[in-house]
N, C-alpha and C positions, 0 to 999 in steps of 0.2 A: 880791823879796818886799815886800809892803806891807800895812799895817793898813787896815781899812775901817771905815765907820760903819754897817755893817749893824745892824739892830735885833735882834740875836741875842746870846746869851751867849757862844757860842764858834764855832758853825758859820759859816764865812765871815769871821770876824774877821781871819784871816790868809789872804791870797790871793796866788797866784803866777800871773801872766799870761804865757803863752807865745804867740808869734806862730804857731809851727808845732811840732808834735811827732808822733812816730809814734803814741803812745797815752798819754793822761794817766795811765791805770792803770799802764802800764809805767814811766812817769816816777816815779810814787810808789814803786813796788816797788824801783826802782834806788836811790832815796834811802834807803829803809829798809835795803836790803842793804849799803849803804855806811855804815851806822850814823849817818846824818844825822838829828838830832833833829827831829821834826815835832810841832807843837802840835796837840792834839786839835781837830778841826774845820777843819783847813787845807784850802783849796780850790785845786786846780790847774786853771786854765782855759786852753783852747787856742783860738786863732782858727781853726786848721785842724789836724785829725788826719788824717794820710795813711795810718794803719794802725789806725784805731779798731777796738776789738774788741767783738763782741756775744756772745750765748750760743752755746755749742758751737763757738767759734772762728770764727763768722761775722764778716765784715767790716762795720763800720758806715760807710756812705757819707754824707758831709756836705760841702756846698759851703762853701768858706772864707768866714768872716765873717758867715754868714747864720743860723747856728744856735747852740745852746748845747751845747758838748762840754766836760765837766769831770769831775773826780774829787774826792771828799771823803775825807779820811783821818779815821778814827775809832779811838780806843783802845777796843776792844770787850772788854777782858779780863774784864769783869764777867759776860759771857754764856757759858753752857755750850755746848759744841760741838753738842749735840743740839737747841739752840734757835736755830741760826744762821739759819733761815728767818724768824725774827722780824725780823731786819734788813731782809729783803726786803719784809716788810709795812710796816715803818716808812718806807722810802724811797718805795715805790709810793704809799702813802697820803699822804705829804708832797707828792708831785707832784700827786695828784688834788686834795688840799685847795687847792693853789695854782691849778690849771688850771680846775677846775669853775666857779668864779665868773667866769672869763673866757670860756669856750667852752660852758658848759652841762652838763646832766646826762648827756649822751651820751658824756662823757669817762669811760672805764672802764679797769680793770686787766685785761689779757689775761694769764691765767696763763702762766708764773709772774711775769714782770717786764717786760711791755711795756705801754705806754700807748696806748690806742686812742681814736679819735673815730669813732663809728659803726663801720664795718667797716674803717677804715684806721689804720695805725700812725703815730703822731706822736712816739713816743719809746721808749726802752728803757733798761734798767738792767743792769749787770754788776757783781756783787759778788765780790771776790776776798779771801779770808780767810787770815791767817797764824795758825796754831794753836800752842798750847803745852800738851801733855798733853791733858786733856779740856776745856780752855777755849779760847776764841778769844783772840788776842793783839792783832792789828791787823786792821782791815777797810778795804779800798779800795773806795769806792763810785763806780763809773763810770756817768755819766749822759749820754745823748745825746737832745736834744729838737729836733725840727724847728720852727723859729720863723719865719724870714722866707724860707726857700727855697720857690720856687713850682713848679719843674720837677724831677721825680724820674725822668725818662727812662722806662726800661722798668718802673719801679716806680710809675708814676702811678696805676695802678688799686688799689694796695695801700698807698700812703703819702700823708700829708697834712701840713699844718703850720698853726700858728696864723694865719699870714698868708693861707693859702688858705681857711681856714674863715671868717675875719672880714673879709677884704679890707683889711687894714691891717698895717703893719709895727710891730714892737715893739722897745723899747729892751732890748738883751740884758742889760746890767748891772743895770737895774732889776728885770727878771724873775728874774735870778740871786739877787738879794737876797731877793725874795719866796719863792723856792724854798728857800733856805737856812733862812729863818725857819720855813717849814712843816715841813721835814724835822726841824729841831731840836725843834719841839714834839712831834712823834711819837716822836722818839728819847728824849726825856725821859719820855714815857709808858712806853716800854719799860724805862727805868732804874728807874721807879717800880713796875714789876711789873704793869702794866695789860695783861696778855696777852689777857684775855677781850675787852676793848674793842678792841684791835688786830685780833683775829681776826674779831670781828663786823663791824667797819667794813670790813675787807678783803673779806669775803663780800658785803657790801652794794654794794661798788664793782666786783665781779667781772663781767667781760664774759661774757655768755651764761649767767649763773647761772639755774638752773631753766627753761632753754629747751631745746627739742629740736632738735638739729643733727647733722650728719654729722661723723664723726671716723674717721681711719685708724688702726687698731690691729691689730697682729699680722698684717700683710699683707692685711687686709680692711677694708672700709668699713662702719661701723655707724652707726645712729642712736642717740644717747644724750643724757642730760641731765646737766649739771654740777650736782652736789649740794653740793660743798664741797671743802675741802682737809684733809689730815691734819696732825697737829702737826709733822711733819717736812717739810711742804710738798708732798706728793704730791697729785695731782688725783683727786678722787673723782667717777666717772661712774656713772650709773645706766642700765643697758641697758633696752630696752623690755620685757623680761620681768621687770623689777624687780631684777635682780642688780646689786650694787654692786661696782665694781672700782676699786682705787687704782693710779695710774700715775705713773711718773717722766717727766721731760721727753722722753727719747729713746723712750718707749714709745707716745706718742700724737701725732698731727698733726691740727691743726685744718683742716677743709675748709670753704671759703667757697662757700656755695650760689649 
């Protein structure tokens, strides 16, 4: 464990660098389960995750040493359980704030927690919360970003990286510092109660917002338009007849035309 000179108040001030681990989120959970004290904002960074986790228990594939795979521990005890999606907004917006100046306005948030450039995935977020009563207690923010990887094998049509987009490699430690700073700024907005700002900015950055596309819902393919998200993070789609429907992650699948 080491202290850093990141230009932040707490996120990334303490960082643990691991050469290899199954999953940085699992590593943090094991520390917490063993009553190991963690400072708010501690970052666990891995050179290689061999069992990195994505949403719905999907496996996150990443080539060793080429990408950013890390977790941030946050003491989220100030946040009610019914507002846990606000953390998702914070982290995704922090990533967008950092990446848009680098790769441009086509960097978007694909609901609920993927980062896309055009129609390709460049990153993802997995948040795992520990609760106490009706409040959150601890939050483990897992982040995977494709930075210098150029070949994604069978996923080449659906995945990209900063290096593929701009044809140059990036310093992973420098980019990590910038990401920590951006996420911290958004997290402090949440702690200050700026929920409307976070909601509005999330919608502005949302992939396919107000565009007509195909989606797979209830065993059928329909054309619909993303109109927003609910306070609990459900996706609001408008069907072509004007009907609005709110959907959870397992209830809708994006179809790429």
